[in-house]
C-alpha positions as CSV (number, residue, x, y, z in Angstrom):
1,X,113.7,47.8,54.6
2,X,116.8,46.8,55.0
3,X,117.8,51.1,55.2
4,X,116.0,51.2,57.9
5,X,117.3,48.4,59.9
6,X,119.7,49.3,63.2
7,X,123.5,48.0,62.3
8,X,124.1,43.8,63.0
9,X,126.2,43.2,65.5
10,X,130.2,41.7,64.8
11,X,131.3,38.1,65.3
12,X,134.0,36.3,65.9
13,X,135.0,34.0,62.5
14,X,136.6,30.9,64.3
15,X,138.7,28.4,61.5
16,X,138.0,24.7,62.6
17,X,139.4,21.6,60.9
18,X,138.6,17.8,61.6
19,X,139.0,14.8,60.9
20,X,135.2,13.3,61.3
21,X,132.2,14.7,62.9
22,X,129.2,13.2,63.9
23,X,126.4,15.7,64.6
24,X,123.3,13.4,64.8
25,X,119.0,14.6,64.0
26,X,117.4,13.8,67.0
27,X,115.2,10.5,66.3
28,X,112.9,8.2,69.2
29,X,113.4,4.9,67.0
30,X,115.0,3.2,64.5
31,X,118.8,1.9,64.5
32,X,120.1,5.0,61.6
33,X,120.8,7.8,62.8
34,X,121.4,10.4,60.0
35,X,124.2,13.1,60.0
36,X,123.2,16.8,59.7
37,X,125.8,19.4,57.4
38,X,126.1,22.4,59.8
39,X,127.2,22.5,63.0
40,X,123.5,24.1,65.0
41,X,123.5,26.9,68.1
42,X,122.2,24.5,70.3
43,X,125.9,21.9,69.6
44,X,128.0,24.9,70.3
45,X,126.1,26.0,73.0
46,X,126.5,22.4,74.9
47,X,130.0,22.5,73.5
48,X,131.3,25.9,74.7
49,X,129.8,25.2,77.8
50,X,131.8,22.3,78.1
51,X,134.8,23.9,77.6
52,X,135.0,27.1,78.6
53,X,131.9,27.6,81.2
54,X,130.0,29.8,79.5
55,X,126.4,29.3,78.8
56,X,125.4,32.4,77.1
57,X,127.5,32.2,74.1
58,X,125.4,32.2,70.5
59,X,127.6,30.3,67.9
60,X,126.6,28.4,65.0
61,X,129.2,26.8,62.1
62,X,129.5,25.3,58.8
63,X,131.5,22.8,57.0
64,X,133.1,23.9,53.9
65,X,131.0,21.8,51.2
66,X,134.2,20.6,49.0
67,X,136.2,19.5,51.6
68,X,133.4,16.5,53.3
69,X,131.5,13.2,52.2
70,X,129.5,11.0,54.2
71,X,130.0,7.9,55.0
72,X,128.6,5.1,57.4
73,X,129.8,3.7,60.4
74,X,128.1,0.5,62.4
75,X,127.9,0.9,66.0
76,X,126.9,-1.9,68.6
77,X,126.2,-0.6,72.0
78,X,127.1,-2.7,74.9
79,X,124.8,-3.7,77.8
80,X,126.7,-4.5,80.6
81,X,123.9,-4.9,82.2
82,X,122.8,-8.5,80.5
83,X,126.3,-8.4,79.3
84,X,125.7,-8.5,75.6
85,X,125.7,-6.0,72.4
86,X,122.4,-4.3,71.7
87,X,120.8,-4.0,68.2
88,X,123.7,-2.5,66.1
89,X,123.3,1.1,65.0
90,X,124.4,3.0,61.5
91,X,125.0,6.0,62.1
92,X,125.8,8.5,59.3
93,X,129.2,11.0,59.9
94,X,131.2,13.3,58.0
95,X,134.8,12.4,56.6
96,X,137.4,14.3,54.3
97,X,136.8,13.7,50.6
98,X,138.9,11.6,49.1
99,X,142.6,13.4,48.3
100,X,142.1,15.6,50.9
101,X,143.3,15.7,54.7
102,X,140.8,17.0,57.0
103,X,137.4,18.8,57.3
104,X,137.3,22.4,57.0
105,X,134.7,25.1,58.0
106,X,134.0,28.3,59.8
107,X,132.0,28.9,63.2
108,X,130.6,32.1,63.8
109,X,130.8,33.8,67.6
110,X,128.5,36.7,68.3
111,X,131.4,39.5,69.6
112,X,132.0,40.1,73.2
113,X,134.1,40.6,76.0
114,X,134.8,37.7,76.9
115,X,134.9,35.7,73.5
116,X,137.5,38.4,72.4
117,X,139.8,37.5,75.4
118,X,138.9,33.6,74.8
119,X,139.8,33.6,70.8
120,X,142.4,35.8,69.7
121,X,145.0,35.6,67.6
122,X,147.2,34.1,70.0
123,X,144.4,31.2,70.9
124,X,144.2,27.3,69.2
125,X,142.0,25.5,71.1
126,X,140.6,21.3,70.1
127,X,137.3,21.1,71.8
128,X,134.9,18.0,71.2
129,X,130.8,18.2,69.9
130,X,128.6,15.8,68.3
131,X,128.8,12.1,69.1
132,X,130.8,8.9,69.6
133,X,133.1,11.2,70.9
134,X,134.6,8.1,72.4
135,X,135.9,6.3,69.3
136,X,137.0,9.6,67.9
137,X,134.5,11.7,66.8
138,X,134.0,15.3,66.7
139,X,137.5,16.8,67.8
140,X,137.6,20.2,66.2
141,X,140.7,22.6,66.3
142,X,139.7,26.3,66.4
143,X,142.0,29.4,65.5
144,X,140.6,32.7,65.1
145,X,140.4,34.0,61.7
146,X,139.0,37.6,62.2
147,X,136.2,40.2,63.4
148,X,133.8,40.4,60.9
149,X,131.1,43.2,59.9
150,X,128.3,41.0,58.1
151,X,126.1,42.9,56.0
152,X,122.2,42.4,55.4
153,X,121.3,39.4,52.6
154,X,118.0,38.3,52.2
155,X,117.5,34.1,51.2
156,X,117.7,30.8,52.5
157,X,118.6,30.2,56.1
158,X,121.4,27.8,55.6
159,X,122.2,26.3,59.6
160,X,120.5,25.6,62.0
161,X,119.0,28.5,64.8
162,X,116.9,28.2,67.8
163,X,114.6,30.8,67.5
164,X,115.7,32.4,70.9
165,X,119.2,32.6,69.6
166,X,118.2,34.8,66.5
167,X,118.0,38.3,68.2
168,X,121.7,37.7,68.4
169,X,122.3,37.6,64.9
170,X,120.2,40.5,64.8
171,X,117.2,39.2,63.3
172,X,113.6,39.9,64.5
173,X,111.8,36.6,63.9
174,X,108.4,38.8,64.1
175,X,110.1,41.4,61.6
176,X,112.8,39.4,59.1
177,X,111.3,36.0,58.9
178,X,109.6,35.9,55.1
179,X,108.9,32.5,55.0
180,X,109.7,30.0,58.4
181,X,110.4,26.5,58.6
182,X,110.4,25.5,61.7
183,X,111.6,22.2,63.8
184,X,112.9,22.2,67.3
185,X,116.5,22.0,68.6
186,X,117.5,20.7,71.9
187,X,118.1,23.1,74.8
188,X,120.2,21.1,77.6
189,X,120.4,22.2,81.3
190,X,123.5,22.8,83.3
191,X,124.3,19.2,83.8
192,X,123.9,18.7,80.1
193,X,121.9,15.1,81.5
194,X,118.2,16.6,80.6
195,X,116.9,19.5,78.9
196,X,114.0,20.1,76.9
197,X,112.9,21.1,73.1
198,X,112.8,24.9,71.4
199,X,111.5,25.8,68.2
200,X,113.9,26.6,65.7
201,X,114.2,28.0,62.3
202,X,115.8,25.9,60.2
203,X,117.4,25.4,56.7
204,X,114.8,26.5,54.0
205,X,113.8,30.0,56.1
206,X,113.3,32.6,53.7
207,X,115.1,35.6,56.3
208,X,116.6,39.0,56.1
209,X,119.9,38.8,58.3
210,X,123.9,38.2,58.5
211,X,125.3,37.1,55.0
212,X,126.4,34.0,56.4
213,X,124.2,32.4,57.6
214,X,122.0,33.2,53.9
215,X,122.8,30.5,50.9
216,X,120.6,31.4,47.7
217,X,119.5,34.7,47.6
218,X,115.6,35.4,47.6
219,X,114.5,38.1,45.6
220,X,111.4,39.3,47.4
221,X,109.6,43.1,47.5
222,X,108.4,43.8,50.7
């Protein structure tokens, strides 16, 4: 089947570094906020809109597994209306492994004239993502590593992307998803005050797509 596919789009591979980051799962109740270990397309869409003003950037990110560990931070939000702290929240976050200076990873951005103009050999950006930014979490430094032309691969998805973002990665949901693991990701409105949930493709999905999206390969004869 792969021989009948059109060529996959090219991507800008950005190198990232950070000291701590908390990209939380959205939960309605409870005092524990778990942290995801990749950077979803929804998170980066909001980040790039905030910092660069573009709403249509499609990107996904991955942290190097040998560069981070999970830790917990207890935080008691203050309610100024009643002058007291609310019930403490326990927030899971990623921190550098012992003996390592910072977390490292890569972000893949769909290549276009706009993204090539922003991310070039001279670019060096500091952007913010995730929760607890006022506490120093989520500061990412981004530098262009290279432009890549991915190969097609079949296997288990290792990231989180909205289904509507799949085509930007050269993935046709009807054709290329073999065994889905669906969930939902949040799409903020242009003011980032509210928004709505959209169906998403989550880790564990078996699909055919760019090699950087695939973790373990899957042998499947269509």
